N, C-alpha and C positions, 0 to 999 in steps of 0.2 A: 489450353483452357479454353474452353467455350464462351461465346458470347452471353449467353444465359448467366452462367456463373457470374460474369463480373457486372451483368445489369442488375444481378440479386445482391451484390456487395454494394455497389454505387447507391442502390435504392435503400437498403439498410443504413448507411452512412448518412443519406439525406435525411432520416427518421431521426438519427442521432442527435443532427446538428441542431434541430429546430428545437428541443429543448433547453440546449446550449444558448441560442440568440434569447429566448426569454428570460434565462437568468441573468443576460446582460442588462436585462431593463431595472432590476432590484438596485445595483451600485449607480447606476445611470439616475433613479429618483433620490437615493441619500448623495449624491454631488448635487442633484438640483436644490435639495434642500438647505444643502451646506453653501450655496450662492457660486458655486464652482463650474459655471458655465463651459470652459474649456474641457473638461472631461467628460461632463452631462452629454454634448456633442459628440465626443470621441465614442463612448458607449452605445449612445444611438446609432452612430454609424456603424460600429463592430457588429451590432445585433442586426442592420438592415443587412449588411453583407454577409453575413452566417445565416441569417433565416432565409434571406434569398438565394441562397448556394443549397440550403438543404431542400428548400420546395422545388428547385429547377431537378435537383436529383430525383427527389420524389414522382414529380410529374414524368420525367422524362423517361425513367426506368422501371415506372410501377406495371405490374404484370399481377395477374390473379392463378398464375399455375408454375410457381416459383418450386424448385425440389429442395424443401427445407431441410432433408435427409443428406444431402450433397456435403461430405467430409471437408473437402478441398475449399469448398465454399466458408463452411465453417472456418476452417483455418484463417482465410484470407479475411474475412469480416472480422475476427479477432484480433488481429495484427493492425490492420489499417483503421480501424476505429479509434485505437489509441494514438494514431498519428493524425489523422484527421481532426478529433478534436483537441489534442494538443495544438495543431498549426492555428485553429481558429478561436482558440483559449489565448493566444497569445495576441491577439489583434487589440485589443483594450490597453494592454500594456504597451503595445508597440506605439499607437500615436497618442498617449496620453501625455499630458504636461510634464510627467518627469522625464520625457524623451528618452526613455529605454531605449538602446540597441535591439537589433535584429536577433543576435546569440542571446544575449541576455533576457529579452521578452519570451522566447521558445525555451530558454532553461527553466525560468519561473513558471512559465504555464506546464511544460513534462512533468516539473517537479511536483507542483499541486495536482495536476492531474493523476499521476500514478501515487499520490500522498506519499510523496520522499520526504518532504518538508527543507530540502536543502535550497539555500536562496542565495541571490547573489546581489541582493538589494541591500542598502544601508539607510538609515534613516527613517527607520519605520516609524518611530514615535512620533513625526511630524508630516509623514504622507496622507494624502488625500485620504479621506475616509472608505470613499468609493473604490479606489485601488484596494486599499486592504481588505475590503469586503469581497471583491472579485477573487483576490487569490483563496479566501476561504471558503468561498460557494464552489469554486472550481474543485478544491479539496474535497469538498463533502460529496460533489456530482461525482467525481471520480471513486469515492469510497463506495457509493451503492453501485458503480457501474462493476467496480472489482466483485463485491459480492455477487452479483449477477452472473458475472464470467464464471466465479468459482461454483454457481450451483447448476449453471446450466452448461455453458460452452466447454468447460475443462473437463468436466465428467462425462460429456457425451463426446469427446474427442478423444478421449483415455489420455490423457496427458499426466504425466508424472505421477501416476498411480491414485488421480484424483477419479479416476471410476469405483472408489471405494464410497463416494459419495453420489453416485448416480442414484435419481431421485426414482425413477421406474422400478428398481430393483428390492426399494428400502420399504418394509412395513410401518417402519416408524413413520415415513413421511407420509405413505400411501394412504392411512388411517384417519390422521387430522385435517390430510389436505388432499382431496380426492384429484385435485387438479394443479397443475403447476403454477398457473396463474393465482392461485388462491395463497399458495406458500409465498409467493414473490412479494403479492401486497401486503401479507402479515409480516414479512420481513422491512419492507419498507415504512410499516406503522411502526414496529419495533425502533427501526433507525432514527425516525424523525422524534419518537418517544424520549429516546436515549439520548438525544441533543438537547431537546427542549430539558430535560432533567439536568444534563448537565449545566446548561446556562443558568437555571433557577439555582443549582446549588454554588455555582462559580459567583452568582449575585450574592446570595447569603454570605458568602465566604469574606464578600469585601470588594471582589471586581466591578468595576465600572459595567453599565449594561452593554454598551456597542463591544467593547473587549471581551466580556463573557460571551456573548454571541459568537464571536470568531472564536474565540478559543475552544467553543463548544464543538463547533462544527468539525474543527482539525484534532479535536480529541477525540472525536467518536470515531474519525475517518483515519484515526491512527496517522496523522499526516505531520502535524506539529509546526506549521506555519504559525508565527508569532504576528500581533500587533506592534511588537517592542523589540527593539535590537536585542535586548540583554533575554528575549524570552521571556519563561515563567520566574527567572530569576529577579526580575526589574520589580516585582510585587512583596518581594522580601516575606510572604505570610505563610505560615503552617497550614491553616484552613484551606486555603486555594491548592496548596500543594498535595493537600490528601484528597480534596474532590477532583483534581486532577487526575491523580493516581489511579483512584477507584474507576473512573471512566474509562482510561486507558486501558485499562484491564477489561474491562467490558466491551470495548470495540476488537480486543484481541481475541475473544471467544465467538464461537461460530453463532452468529447471528440468529440462524434458524432455530438453534435450541432455544432460546429465547420465545419464540411462536409456538414451537412443540410444547414447550414446559406450560406455557399459558394453557394453551388449548387442553393439554392431558390434565390440567389443575396439579402439574407437579408430582405427578406419579412418575414419569419417564423425562429422563435427559437426554438428548441426542449427541452420541459420538462422546459420551463421557470420560472415555479413556484418554484423549489427547487432552482435553479440557484438564484431567487430574494431572495428567504430565507437565502439561504447561504452569499448571500451579506450583508442582514441585519444584520445576527449574526455577520459577521465579523466587520463590523462597529460599533455594539455595543459595542463588546467586546474589540475594539480598545478604545473606547471612556471611556469606564468604568476602564479598566487598565491604561489608561492615568491620569483620574483623580485621581486614587488611589495613584500612583506613586507620583503626583503633591503633594497630601496632604501629604506624607510622606518626603518632603523637597526635593524632586528631580525637576529641572528647568524644566519648561513647554515643552520648545523644546528639551531637552533630553528625558524626559517622553513619550513626541510623537514619538520620533527616536524610543527607544528602545522596546514600547508598542507595535506599528505598526509592527515592524519586528518580534517580538516573539510572539506575539497572532497568526499572519497570518501563520507563521512556524507551530504551534502546530494546529490551526485549521484545516490546510488542510494536517496535519499527515506528513510534509516535515522533523522534525526535525533538521532543522539549529538553531542554536543559537548565539545572539551578548551578551548575559548577561545570568550570573546564577539568572535565574528569580524566582528559587526555594526560594530565599533571599530576596524576597520582600516582604514578610509579609503573614499573615494569607489569608488576602482577595485574594491576588496574587495567590497564592497556590490553594485555592479552586476554582477559576475563571481556572486556568489552568488545573487543573484536571477534572472539568467539559468540557473543550473543547476536553481533550481526547475523551470523549463519543461521540460529536457530529459530527466531521468529515468534508468532501466534500460532492459531489453530487454523487449519482449513476451513474455509467458510467466513471469515472472518475480512477484515480490513487489513490486516498484518500483512506481512511479505516476507521475504527470507525463504530459507528452506522448508520451515514449518515443523511443529512439532510432529506430527501424525508419520513425517517421512522419516525421521530419525528412530521413531519407535519400530515402525516396519524394519528398517534397516537393521537395527540392534536385534530385532527378533530372528531376522534373516541369518545374521552372523551366528547366534546362540544356535539357530538350527544346521548351521554349515560344521560349527564345532561338535555338536552333537553326532552329526553324521559320520566325522573321523572316528567317534568311538563305536560306532556300530554303523557301520556301511551299509547292511543290508536292510537296516531297517527304514520303515517310511514314516517319515517326521513331517508333520504339519506346522505352518506357521499360521497361529490363530490371532486375531486381532478383534475387539469388541464380541469376542465368543462365537467369530465365524472363522472359518479356513481361507485363509486367501490363497488364492489360485497364484500360477507360477508368474501369468502378465504381470499381475501388480508389484510382486517382488523385483522382477527386472525392470518395470518403469521406473521403480522409484531408484535403484542401483543406476541405470543410464541418467536419471535427473542428478544424482548426486557426480556423478563422473564430468557431465558435461556443467555444471553449477561450477566445480572447482576448476577446470580447464576454462572455462571463460573467463572465472574470475583472476586468474594468475596471467591468461593471455591479456588480457584489457589491462591489468596493474603494469605488465610491462611495456606497454604502447602508452600509459600515461607516463611512466619513467622518462621513455624517449622523448618527451616533450618538455622534461626539465625538472619533475616531480621529484621528492625523494622517496626511498622506498617504502616507509609508514604510511605519508602521505598518500602515495599513489594507491597502495593496496587498500587502505581503510577508505579511499575515496569510491574505488569499485565495489568495496565490500557494501559501505552502506547504499550506494547507489542501487546494485542488486536487490539488496535487503530491502530497497526504498525506507529509510532509517533515518536520514537527515545530516547530522553533523558525522565528519570524520573525526581522524584523531590526529594529534601533534599541531604545531604552532600556527600551521599554513592552513590547514581546512577543519580544525578542531572545534568543539562547543563555543570557543572563546571569539571564534572568527565566523567566516562564511567562503563562498566561491568567488567573490567578486574579483579578487585579485590574481586569480589562476589564468593562465593564457586560454584563447578563443578554442584552440584545439582542445585544450582538456575538457571544457565546458561540453563540446560538441560529444566526445567520446563517454564522458560524465552521463549526459542525456540519453545516449545510446543504452548503457547498463541499466539505467532505470526504467527504460521499455522493456528491455530484454528480462530483467527481474521481474515486472508486473505480468507479464505473457507467461511466464514461467517456462523462457528458455525453448522449450522443445514446440512449443505453437511456432516461434519463429524459425526455427532450425529444419523442421520440415519444409518449409517453403525455398530451403536453397537445395534438396534434392531435384534433380534435372527431372526424374519421373515426376514430380508434382505438378509439372507443367506440359506434361504430355496428355494427350486425350484419352 
């Protein structure tokens, strides 16, 4: 590894830390307005430490001739950014009036940043407003970072088939947005406007303004952190649930498609094949879960309401809950476990394997079966009207293999820390999918990760980051060849 590459990585991480420091000033002002002096000072100190570190890295390693095409630097930036921001994001939690420990502070920060939504905190209903707002801001900040990563870094690095969404080779992107920065600005505008629309909708549905702002940020980020221990169930409000469902779905769709749709005045929607697939899976899962709950004695109206909200929450990897769905019986538990693995659309804030990879995998399997019937035929795999090259299908298959191997390996490690099979596998599945609650009485929707051992929390944290990095970005750095000149 050359020194120039390391300089480039540290320089960019310094840039990433500066807006994080600026964000810390917002909850500081909230705590100041509430007369919470201790937490105000803590946020100001955290902002000063974060901002100073960012500026020092920027000044010390700034150069005018960095090689932006260096693929190794791209992988290092993608991995290190989530670690750096996760570490500094934990500072306001570590030094606040709640006296949260190092492990729990890091867990909460990483969970928020990766938009996982799992928590180790209890007593949210009476927690200082600045701390609650910081968790939501960190999740919202992580959400836009995920979209930028999905639009720029992962396609350029050809991670897990994401080259399907390469900007430079797409006529859809190229026409309305001649430059990459124009697209990213449009996405940011859409992201902010969706957040504001969600907040306004929640206020009109009856949610208090402060709660509405927090839930809007964590809904659009498909993160699921709440200001209440009982999550959305606290409000017992159908209008609030409907608004939340609509915007959870909105956050799980590719945000670039909104921008392209508006620019083209509705004449063309970006990557609509995965959007259609996502909506079909969502409708089918809601129907199956509703039918199951009715068969178990639940009233039809209640079954539809609970199934629609919780299925949407888990498929979009948001993590809000209105019921303990892990107590709905074997079929429901199996269904929700499968939803952990599916996820939303590429280019959204949702995690997991993602719809487009499932579609490419099934198309590839269909081609293999057809090849068995016609061994001499040349059969292409078509996606969105275009023929996929072998590299894309191979990358998708490799991603699936590594995803499942990682899931099973980390689940075994968790079982070694004392967790039962369901708690261990669901903890890793939700962490890699960035979905929030696990399954079972220990880590299910009715509880959180507060009571699990510290070793378990560190492993789950690692799974959160691995899932958000799309695995391959991290695994390629384990190759000895990566570190050679």
